[in-house]
Phi, psi and omega in degrees: 000137178254110182280127182250094184294325178299318179304321184279323197256338183236040179301327181297323179293323177299313180297321180294323179297317178295323179296314180298322179295324182290325184300329185286347187225036180285335174054232184265033188299318184302317180297318183297317189272350185285125176291149001261027186293140172268120182294143175284166177301323179296321180297332184273004186252140163053219191288349177297340176249075191299323181291351178303329182291347178279340188289318181304316181290328176293319182299328183295346177277356171279323178190133194269142172259322179296132194293320179295316179296320178301318181294310183294315191265335185246297188296308186282352181244276185296315183291325178288308182286342177269001173084017180260326188227156173227128175276134183248034167231148187273344177050058178060020174079009180229099182211169184295324184299328179261012173065027177219053187292146169285170178300331180298336178255331181284322193274330192301321183301318179287303187298311186288324179295313180295312188288330182267329185281312195288332176302315179290319182299315182288333173295318177296318179299318180294317183290329183264350187071017179071034176204168178094169188296323179296314177298319182295323175296320179295331178292320177298316180295323177299313180301311182298325181283313184284340175299320178299324182287310181295326180289337179271329187247326185112224178303140178217163169293131177215296188291335184255012177297132178225151180297129176082001181253122183250351175255097191234133176296152178271148169261150170300157181295325176300315180294325175299311181300315182293322176294322177295318177299317177299317179300316180295316181300313181293321179294317180296317180298315181294315181291327176296319177297317178300314181293321181295334178275005179107003181274073184283337184230146183214119175056041185298331180290342187244000182274111183278000182269172176292350179283332177049046175082007180290109186297320181298322179291322177294325175295317178299319178299315181299319180291323176292323176297321176299316178296318178302315181294322179297316179294322181298324182261016185296335182275353186226344190243117179300331182281352185300319180299312180302317183294317179295317180293327174299315181298316181288321179296336182270012182303318182292334181267308186256333183080171170228158172285097184228009174228146187296336175296345182258004178306135177266119178221155178260126182273161184244145175244277182270353184254155177273156175304129185294329178288322175301314181296312184294330183273326192240338183296139184301328182274356179243270180053040180242017179241125175227160178293148181280142181298335180295309183291323178289325179298312180296312185290329172294318180298321179277355187050048188288125183290349178284351182304320183292341175268336184270323191231149165286154174282140181283173176275012182248088181056030177056033174277170173262109187233113177267177183247135175301147180275150171071048178265121180293138178057034180294145180239137179302325183296329180295327187243022182299329184264007179279167181291151175227160178302129192268093175237136174281167186302325184250011179296143176291162179264124183289139176243311176208131179256151183298325182304328184301320184298326179291321178290323175299315179294323177299319179293319177298317179296325177299330177279357181090011181277158181279096183247008174091355179189181180280158176304319182296312182295321179292318176299311180301321180293325175299313179297315181299318180298318178294318178298319178295322180301321185258017174071031183246023186303325183293342181262357188296312186300317179293322181293311186289341181269357186287124177264002181294142171247082192294150178291134176261124179206149179232125174250118181280114180301338177279355176073027186246319192224056179294151169227086190289341183215098179250025179084207183236147175279150175292149179295153175287316182299135180298140176209146175271074190237012182086356180248022185298315181295317178301320180297314180298310184292322180297315180287327174298317179300314179297317182293330184268028185315125177071017167256075199288325182297326177293318180296316179297319178297315180298319180297318182291327184269337183241339187083004181241151354290155173297129186231148166292127184269190185304136176298315180238106178275093182277001175260003184294325184284349179087180182168202183301328184250027173082174179263156182244128175287120184297338179277336182257338180073187178289129182265340180192175170259152176277161181293144183296153177300329180298330177290322176293326182282322191246347184216043194299311183301319183284324178291327175294324173295323177297323179293322175299319179291333178296327178081024179183173181292157179283074184227163181295335185271354182279127179287145169286168189309308188285351179260354189293324185282326190280317186239000000 
């Protein structure tokens, strides 16, 4: 791992630099963005839309392309705790996988997202006057970026964020969620009006995603994000049903990401895929597939394995690495499977299969999701199979009533788990395991979208996972002890918040409803586990 101290500590200067560069080329932006004007084709091109250069760096806080940020914020956090990836370096013996991270691993998601995102966001707000399609798109990106932060820490500053203000009160997580839902609703309404007036494309030169400025696709993403948030808070929030049903009822107007052509991914230009770099680059080689995901997919004989994992050096099997191994060495696991991304493959942000599983879970709760839980679940699996070119195997897979034995054999002979019980059947059944079935297949379909997997595990307990081999947080410390069966439930607030925003972070801890420790559940996880 290459630690980039500049990346961590002077993000505000980076954002300011981008802001200054943008000021010089705003051109006719005010005219373009003012409602109800329809921008001309010329207005939508190049430097005439100066704030466009702020969007690529903002989008990366939704899911990272830059390799250091990807490692800190995605691989070592969501992908590790979500059962997709295993880091095979010990990082001085203090890391998230062993439940005893140093501040270097605990703090970056909070510190870097706030310091790097908001400089650009407030510049866009200033240039647009806080209205119009460009501003509304930035609001969607803000929700997607800050959702990762609140889901990892709990209460955060959101509604009272102001440009140039670093001492900001915290909102409860419920209030954060409701404010985010409002932001999405207003953004979707505004962008839908813009699109209906002929505004089909927006900032296409600056959109690093596969959407390339397609306004309708960004609206679909926002509505799917709304549905995701509603399902996430379904165990604690009475309004969750209304919000989820609104999202589904709006399919004809706003749509959902429910076809693979609509998958949101970040494309690469001059940079390599960060997972490819971490797994294969000679100077890295510290990323391997997690034993949980390979164990389940081996048990199901899942045909997507050849698209998800490299074959190991052990009889060309798919062999992942147990998470949380103390003093782990890359050389021990050099021949194990790793997440299979090519050098120029895009980085996944949201896959279409997820929306079907979200609707299946809502329907299981008795909510109006447009179909039965079984049909929605089956379509989710089918959509994922189609994505990976496995359509011919779908009928046999979905019809399987087997409840295969779960077991893990470590080819290195160190950390076997010979009996981990049985996996739930793929075929739908009214057997009391419906939620486990939905979440397990959603988890498989969402490969390497780790923050979603970690959130699902914390709120539902599924999929059942082998936890850290060595729980180095069990003995406790400044940030409390970690139950090895439940794993890390959240990250603690960074020391910088105690140093620079002390009164407000203490207020945030009161809103958290428990101590600022790894074992304290965030709001939406409190009822389930």
